C-alpha positions as CSV (number, residue, x, y, z in Angstrom):
1,M,0.1,0.1,0.1
2,M,1.4,3.3,-1.2
3,S,1.3,6.3,1.2
4,K,-0.7,9.4,0.2
5,Q,2.6,11.6,-0.2
6,D,4.2,8.9,-2.5
7,F,1.1,8.4,-4.7
8,K,0.8,12.3,-5.0
9,Q,4.5,12.5,-5.9
10,K,4.4,9.6,-8.3
11,Y,1.4,10.6,-10.3
12,T,-0.4,13.7,-11.9
13,V,-4.1,13.4,-12.3
14,D,-6.0,14.6,-15.2
15,K,-9.1,16.1,-13.8
16,E,-11.3,15.2,-16.4
17,E,-13.5,12.3,-15.5
18,I,-13.2,9.3,-18.1
19,G,-15.8,7.0,-16.6
20,I,-17.7,5.6,-13.3
21,G,-16.8,2.4,-11.9
22,T,-19.0,0.4,-9.4
23,N,-17.9,2.4,-6.2
24,G,-16.6,5.7,-7.7
25,K,-15.3,8.0,-10.5
26,V,-12.4,7.0,-13.0
27,F,-9.7,9.3,-14.2
28,R,-6.6,9.2,-16.2
29,I,-3.4,9.6,-14.5
30,Y,0.2,9.8,-15.6
31,D,3.7,8.7,-14.1
32,R,5.7,12.0,-13.6
33,I,8.8,10.5,-14.7
34,T,7.9,8.2,-17.6
35,N,4.7,10.0,-18.6
36,E,3.2,6.7,-19.1
37,P,-0.6,6.7,-18.7
38,F,-2.7,4.7,-16.1
39,V,-6.3,4.5,-14.8
40,L,-7.3,5.8,-11.3
41,K,-10.4,4.5,-9.7
42,S,-11.3,6.8,-6.8
43,N,-13.6,4.8,-4.8
44,I,-15.6,6.2,-2.1
45,A,-16.5,3.8,0.8
46,K,-19.3,5.8,2.8
47,N,-19.8,2.7,5.1
48,E,-18.2,-0.6,6.5
49,D,-19.6,-2.6,3.8
50,L,-18.2,-0.6,0.9
51,M,-14.9,-0.3,2.6
52,K,-14.7,-4.1,2.9
53,R,-15.8,-4.6,-0.7
54,T,-13.1,-2.1,-1.9
55,W,-10.6,-4.0,-0.1
56,K,-11.9,-7.4,-1.5
57,E,-11.5,-5.8,-4.8
58,I,-7.9,-5.0,-4.3
59,Q,-7.0,-8.3,-2.8
60,I,-8.7,-10.2,-5.8
61,L,-6.8,-7.8,-8.4
62,I,-3.3,-8.2,-6.8
63,G,-3.6,-12.0,-7.3
64,L,-4.6,-11.8,-11.2
65,E,-2.0,-12.0,-13.9
66,N,-3.4,-12.6,-17.4
67,E,-3.5,-10.8,-20.7
68,H,-7.1,-10.7,-20.8
69,I,-7.6,-9.1,-17.2
70,V,-6.9,-5.3,-16.5
71,K,-3.6,-5.2,-14.5
72,Y,-3.6,-3.9,-11.0
73,I,-0.6,-1.5,-10.2
74,E,-1.0,-0.1,-6.8
75,A,-3.3,1.5,-4.2
76,C,-3.4,4.2,-1.5
77,Q,-5.9,5.1,1.2
78,Q,-6.3,8.9,0.6
79,S,-8.8,9.4,3.6
80,E,-10.8,7.4,5.9
81,I,-13.4,6.7,3.3
82,R,-11.5,7.2,-0.1
83,I,-9.3,4.6,-1.7
84,L,-7.2,5.2,-4.8
85,I,-6.5,2.4,-7.1
86,A,-4.0,2.7,-10.0
87,M,-4.7,0.4,-13.1
88,E,-3.4,-0.4,-16.4
89,Y,-4.7,2.1,-19.1
90,C,-6.7,0.6,-22.0
91,D,-6.4,3.0,-24.9
92,G,-9.1,1.4,-27.0
93,G,-12.1,2.1,-25.1
94,D,-14.6,-0.5,-24.0
95,L,-16.7,-3.2,-25.7
96,Q,-19.6,-1.0,-25.8
97,Q,-18.0,1.5,-28.0
98,L,-16.4,-1.1,-30.0
99,M,-19.7,-2.6,-30.9
100,E,-21.3,0.5,-31.8
101,K,-18.3,1.4,-34.2
102,A,-18.3,-2.2,-35.7
103,R,-22.2,-2.3,-36.4
104,D,-22.9,-2.3,-40.3
105,K,-24.6,1.0,-40.9
106,R,-27.2,-0.9,-43.2
107,T,-27.9,-4.3,-41.3
108,H,-26.9,-3.0,-37.9
109,G,-25.1,-6.4,-37.5
110,I,-21.6,-7.0,-36.4
111,D,-19.0,-9.2,-38.6
112,E,-19.0,-12.8,-37.6
113,N,-15.2,-13.2,-37.4
114,T,-15.0,-10.0,-35.4
115,L,-17.7,-11.4,-32.8
116,I,-15.8,-14.7,-32.5
117,N,-12.6,-12.9,-31.9
118,W,-14.2,-11.0,-29.1
119,L,-15.8,-14.0,-27.6
120,I,-12.6,-16.0,-27.6
121,Q,-10.8,-13.4,-25.8
122,I,-13.6,-12.8,-23.2
123,A,-13.9,-16.5,-22.5
124,D,-10.0,-16.7,-22.0
125,G,-10.5,-14.0,-19.4
126,L,-13.3,-15.9,-17.7
127,E,-11.7,-19.4,-17.8
128,Y,-8.6,-17.8,-16.1
129,I,-10.5,-16.0,-13.3
130,H,-12.8,-19.2,-12.6
131,G,-9.9,-21.2,-12.4
132,Q,-9.0,-18.8,-9.6
133,K,-12.2,-19.5,-8.0
134,I,-13.5,-15.9,-8.7
135,L,-16.8,-14.8,-10.1
136,H,-16.8,-11.5,-11.7
137,R,-20.6,-11.0,-11.1
138,D,-20.7,-7.7,-13.5
139,L,-19.9,-8.9,-17.0
140,K,-21.1,-6.4,-19.5
141,P,-19.8,-4.6,-22.5
142,A,-19.1,-1.4,-20.5
143,N,-16.7,-3.5,-18.1
144,I,-14.7,-5.1,-20.9
145,L,-11.9,-2.8,-21.9
146,S,-9.7,-2.9,-25.3
147,T,-6.1,-1.9,-26.1
148,S,-5.5,0.0,-29.3
149,K,-4.2,-3.5,-30.5
150,G,-7.5,-5.1,-30.1
151,V,-6.8,-7.2,-26.9
152,L,-9.8,-7.3,-24.8
153,K,-9.4,-7.3,-20.9
154,L,-12.0,-7.8,-18.2
155,G,-12.2,-4.8,-15.9
156,D,-14.3,-3.5,-12.8
157,F,-14.1,-6.3,-10.3
158,G,-16.0,-4.2,-7.7
159,L,-18.7,-6.8,-7.5
160,S,-16.7,-9.8,-8.0
161,K,-16.3,-12.7,-5.3
162,Q,-13.6,-15.1,-4.3
163,L,-15.1,-18.6,-3.7
164,D,-13.7,-21.1,-1.0
165,S,-14.0,-24.1,-3.2
166,D,-15.2,-25.3,-6.7
167,T,-18.6,-26.3,-5.4
168,M,-19.2,-23.0,-3.2
169,S,-22.0,-20.8,-4.9
170,A,-23.1,-17.3,-4.0
171,I,-26.7,-16.1,-3.5
172,T,-26.3,-12.2,-3.0
173,T,-27.9,-10.2,-6.0
174,Y,-25.3,-8.2,-7.8
175,G,-24.7,-7.0,-11.1
176,A,-26.5,-5.6,-14.4
177,Q,-29.9,-7.0,-14.4
178,Y,-30.0,-7.5,-18.3
179,Y,-27.0,-9.8,-17.9
180,M,-28.1,-11.7,-15.0
181,A,-28.9,-15.3,-15.1
182,P,-32.5,-16.3,-14.0
183,E,-31.2,-18.2,-10.7
184,I,-30.3,-14.8,-9.5
185,F,-33.8,-13.1,-9.8
186,K,-34.9,-16.2,-8.0
187,F,-32.6,-15.7,-5.1
188,E,-31.1,-19.2,-5.8
189,K,-27.5,-20.2,-5.5
190,Y,-25.3,-19.6,-8.6
191,N,-21.8,-19.9,-9.4
192,H,-19.3,-19.2,-12.3
193,K,-22.1,-20.2,-14.9
194,N,-23.8,-16.7,-14.2
195,D,-20.6,-15.2,-15.9
196,I,-21.0,-17.4,-18.9
197,W,-24.7,-16.7,-19.2
198,A,-23.7,-12.9,-19.3
199,L,-21.3,-13.6,-21.9
200,G,-23.8,-15.3,-23.9
201,V,-26.2,-12.3,-23.6
């Protein structure tokens, strides 16, 4: 965990907001020495539950190392309720934006080869986190980021959950409703298959 002073000395922050995460706003930051861009998630934890969730997100991110996962860099507790998380910057936008650009203006469809390429990359990322016994629980186009080279990466693990075993399930209701599996709406137990459902949607 980096100190507030060290974090401030290391990075300069672009004050223009570039997005909104599960628990806070997102900004672009730059390393003062190399000028390399990163993403800053400014999480506000107004209660104990949100604070625990933020720390759980950080612990999950620290253990992930995969081409199709947005890379965690470091974090800093700026105040009692604000935690700053530095992440890899993906310069190609998110999948929602890519889908809008890729749609054929006449048919409104997307080229089959493009879709297959996207699905394979997302599935690779899901296979990796499921192998680490992690559920994403908020998989949607806006949470899948891209590099300028077309590499897709799963982002925003603010609602993710670490399971204790292969058979353990979750019952809490989180995520975007349009991408939720039916069992979640029924308040039934669910597992990694919920992420697969969201991918299919």
